[in-house]
N, C-alpha and C positions, 0 to 999 in steps of 0.2 A: 405424441400429443405431436403436432403438427403445425406450423404456421402458416395464416395462411393470408394474402396481402388482397387489397384493392386498389390498382394503382390504374392512371391515364396521362396523356401524354398531352392533354387538351386545355388543362386546368389555367384561364387564363391570367394574365400578368405572372408567370411562377416561370422561375429557372429548371431549367432541365437534372436531375439529381444522379450526387457524381457516383457511378458503379466500377471506379476502378482498381478499387480496395474488396470486392467480391470476387467467389469464388464463381468458377465459369459456371458449376451447378447451383447457383442457385438460381433459385426462383424470379429473385430481383433483378438478376443480371438483363437487363432491359431497361429502354427508352420511357422514361418516365418522366414527371413535375408535377405528379400528387402520388402517395402512397399512404396509407394508416393499414397497421396492422386487426385487420375487423374482427377477424374468425378463428378458431382456435380448434383443430379439426382432432378427435377425438377416435383413436382406432380401437376396435379392443383386439386384442390379442389373443384369443382363442375361435375367435369366431369370421372374423376379417370387420367387421360392421361399424359402421363411421357418425358419427355425429359430428352436426357444425352449431360449434357456439360461436353463439354474435355477440362477440365483446364488446365492440363499438358502436352502439343504435343507435350514434346519430351521426353514422357516416349514410352521403345521400349514395354511396354508390354501392354497398351495399343494402340500402333500401330498394334501390330497383332488385338488384338479384334477388331479395328476399317480394319482389312481385310478381318475379319475375320464375322462381322455382320455389312458390310456395311449401313445397316436399321436404325441400334437401335441408332447409335451415332449420334448426330445433324454436321451438322459442322461451322453454324451461333457459335458466339459470342455469349457467357451469357450477356443480357442485363446489362446496365448501375442502371436498376430498379430495379432487384435481386443481381447486383454486391456488391450495397452495403450491402445486409441485410446478407456477408457470415460473417459463424462465420469459424475459424481457431479451426478441431474439437479436442475435448478434448483428445480422444483415440490415435491418433496419436502425440500428444505432452507429453502424458506419456510416451509413447515409445521414444522419442525423448528424451527426458528429462533423463529417467533411464542410457539409451546411454551416455547420453555428459556426467553423472558424476565420468564416469574412460576416456572418449577421449577428452574432453579437454585438457589432459594432452599430450604434445606434444613430450617430451623429451625420449626416450624411455628407456632410464633409469628409469627414476624418474617413468615411466608407471606401468615397469615392480613392481619397487617397490611397487607404489601404496601409497605413500606417500602424494599426494598432494589429490587424490580421496576422491570427493563429495557423499553427500548421497542425497535426496529426505528427508528435514526438518522432521521431527517427529512429528504428530499429538497432539497437546498440550492436547487431549480430550473434544472434545464439547460432546451433547448432554446430557442427563439430570445431574442434581446435587441431590444424593440424601442427605437426612439432616438429622441424627440420632442421639438426644441428649446424649450428655457422663453423666455420673453420679461418683460423688466423693464417696469413702469407705464406709463412713453414707449412700448412696442409695438417697444423693438430685440430682436435675437435675441441671448441670452445663451448663455453653457453648455449644452452638449448632457444633458437629461437622461434617463438610462437604466433604464429599465423591463424588469423581468428577468417572463418570464413562469413562472408557474407552471409545474411537473415533477408528477409525481406525490406522494401527503402523504409515502408514505416509500420510501426507499433500495433499489432493487435490488440482489441480489446478485450480483458479478463473479465472474468467473476470472479468477486470474494463474500465471504461475509465476514464485516468486519464492521466497526462502528466507528460513525460518521461523524467530525469536527463540529459540536455544542450537542450532540443526540447522548440518550439515556444505554438507546440500546445496539444493537448489533443488525446491522440490515447484510442481504443478499443481494451483490447486486453489479450492474458489468460496471466499468471503468476505462478510459482511456483519457494519456494523458495530454495535454498542447505545448508546445512550444512558441514562440516568437517565431516571425516569416526570418529567416537567414540566420537566427540564432540559435544556440542550446542551453539554454536556460529552462529553466519550467516555467511557465506564464498561467497556468491555470488546467484543472481536470475534469471532466464531468463524469457523473454515472448517471445510473438508470435504476432505479430499483424493483427489485421482482417479489418484495414482502405480500401477500393477500392486499392488509389495509392502503397499503403505497403502494402498488402497483403502476407502472407503467411512469412514475414522477422523474421528469428531468433537474439535475442540478450542477450549477459551473460553480465550481471554486477557485478563486481567480486569487495567484498569490501577492503580497504586498509587492506593490512596485519600487515600493525605496531598500528592498530584500533581491540580491540576487541567488537562485534557489538551485541549482543545481538543477541539470537536464540527464537523462538517462545515458545519451549519448559523453557528455562528461562524467557521472558514475562510470561508466564501462573504462572510461580512459584511466580513471581513478584506480578500479580493480586493475589493469594492465600494469598499474606502475607501483603498484603495493610487491615491495621484494618479498613479503614472506607469503604471499598468496603467489604468487610466480613461482615461486622454490617447492610450494605444496603440487601447485600442478605439474611441475615438472618430475619428480616424483610419481605421480599418480599415470603419466601417462608413458610410463614404461615401455620397452619392446611386447607387442602382445595387444596392448591397451589400446583407445584412445579415448579423449577428453569428450564427452557432450554436454554446451553449455545450455541452461534451462531456460527460460524466457527471465527476462529481468522484471521481475514485479514493485509500482510503487503503491505504498501502505500508506497513506494517513491514520499516524497514531496520534487524536485530538489535533493538538496544534504543531505538531512536526511530523512528519515525512521518514520514512527508512525504506531503503532498495533490498530489494533479496531475491538472489540468483540463487536455485539447484547448481552442480554439479555432478554430473553424471559418468560415469565409465563405463566402457565398451570395450570387449574383446573382441577381435579382429577376426574369428572364427565364429560368432555368436552374439545377435543382431540384438541382446537384453543388456538396457542401462543397467545402473545398478547407483544407488543414492550416495556420492562421496564426500559432497560436502556439502554448505551451506555458507555464499558468503552476502555478510548487510553490511551496506553502507550509511551511518548514518553521518550528514556534515562532511567533515574530514576523515571519519576514520573508515575505513574496511576492513573486516575479518573474513578467515575463514574459521569453519569448523564444521565437524562428523555431523553436527546438530542445528537445527534454529534455535535451541534453547540455548547451547551452547556459546553462538555467537550472540546471541542478546547479550551473555551472561558475562561476555569479551569487552562490551562496550559500555554497557550498562550496569555491573555486575548480577550477580545471580538471586536471586529474586529473595525473599526469605521463604518459607516451609511455612505450615499451618504448627502455631509455638503450642505444646501441652506442657502444663506444670514442670514447672524445677528443668527448663532446656532454654539454650540458647541462642540465637542467628548471630551467620556473619553478616557481619555490613558491606556493605557494596566498596567493591575497590575504591579507592582515593576518597571515602565518605568514613570518617571515625565520628562516634557516636558521641554529643558533648560529654565532657566531663559532670560526674556525680560533686553534688556541694558534700566540704567536709567540715569539720569544728570549726565553728568561729567566723562562719561569712555570715555578711548581713544579711538582713530580708532581701533587699535590693535583688543581689547577686543572685542568693537563692531564689528569686522569684524568675530570672531573667535565663537561669539554668533550667528553671522548672518549663516552660517556655519553649526552649530550643529541643528540652529530649521531647516534647511533644510535637515538636516542626518536626522531627528528626522521625519521631514516628509514623506521622504523617507523608514523607516520604517515602518508606520503605513499603507503605502502603500503594502507595500513589505508580510505583514501579510495577510491583504487585499485579497490580490492574492494568498495567499499559500507557497510564498517562503520563506521558514522559515531560511534557510543559508541567504539571503539577509534579512532580517529584522534581524536577529542578528551580521552581519555585521554593520549595517547603527547605530545600537547599542551600539555597542563598540564603534564606530567614532563620535558619539555623544560624549559618556561621554566622551571620549579622550579632544573632543572639547573640552568641559566646564569646564574638567581639566585643560586644558589651559591656558582658559582665568581665572581662576580662579589666576594663578600663577601669568599670566601681569601685576594682579588687582594688587595685592597683593604688587609687584616689580616697582609700576610706582607711582610718585604722584598725588594724584588726584589734577585731572583740575581746577580751579578757575573761575567764570562764575561772570557779572558782569551785572546789570537788570537796568534799567530806571525804576523812582517811572514815573508811570503814570499820565495827569495833571491833575487836576481835573476837576469837571465836570462843 
């Protein structure tokens, strides 16, 4: 399947598209101030025949082409079996996000001042990590110094299967993060959806103005400054091997953000990378583990497995299940502890589903209920109970 575009450089009152981030082999690497991905070309892999499906019937340029070449374009709707495989074109998304960095500003005075303009987030540097031993003045070998070879100037958009904030289902989409001009904090990210029911939908998610969210460059610095991660990289990059950084991915999880970077090792004599570590950054924490599941477990605790009768689960580190009520407690304390236990179960369920915001809220609610139960227990006199001695056998 091939994306086909209609373009012109004579659209009135329109700015020229920025093609700096397009590959030289891209069909959009030309001069234009109007572009639409109006046609999907499907090529039969067996006999090479092609069908030109018009997917944007409102495009006036493709309407003109249809009149000029009536036999070239098919009037059929693209089949559902093919529509489910459509992917929003990355080249078009690059052009659109470059333009949106300025044109998200709707107030004329702010637009000309460009005080709130966004840039595509800087690429924090993928590729090979060169390791060179530093030396002391006496000439003795000291710690290994890791030098990250710079990658592209701006982050490439990347495809994800994920659940967006405030949505129930996962979507297949392409994502591009933004940072403010001359700053490294994350200001927003934009997505383009590829699922059949939402294909072509563009959405921008803006970070709260009163919260400084770490951008990709700041996260990369956090990774480099983490001693536990640096020591693992040093051990992996021993003689005969070199470290290769994967792309740093920005992954929204409900109302939170995760940064994930795979770490590969290549032997110098064979160009075959092998995944060795997955680095996960969440807020001020940065960890590295052999798998993504283990890395997430180090930050949030291991998600509980499906329970069977008579089995128990291990709670997340730092989260203690609420105590059970003993004999002689008041009804109020019993009710508070029951509510705390319910909040604990909600927290474990939220953690398992990836709802980090819901997990934190449930844990906070549990701790608050436990504190209320302790306060109530301290202020209430213990109840007394009487027992009757059992009759002798």
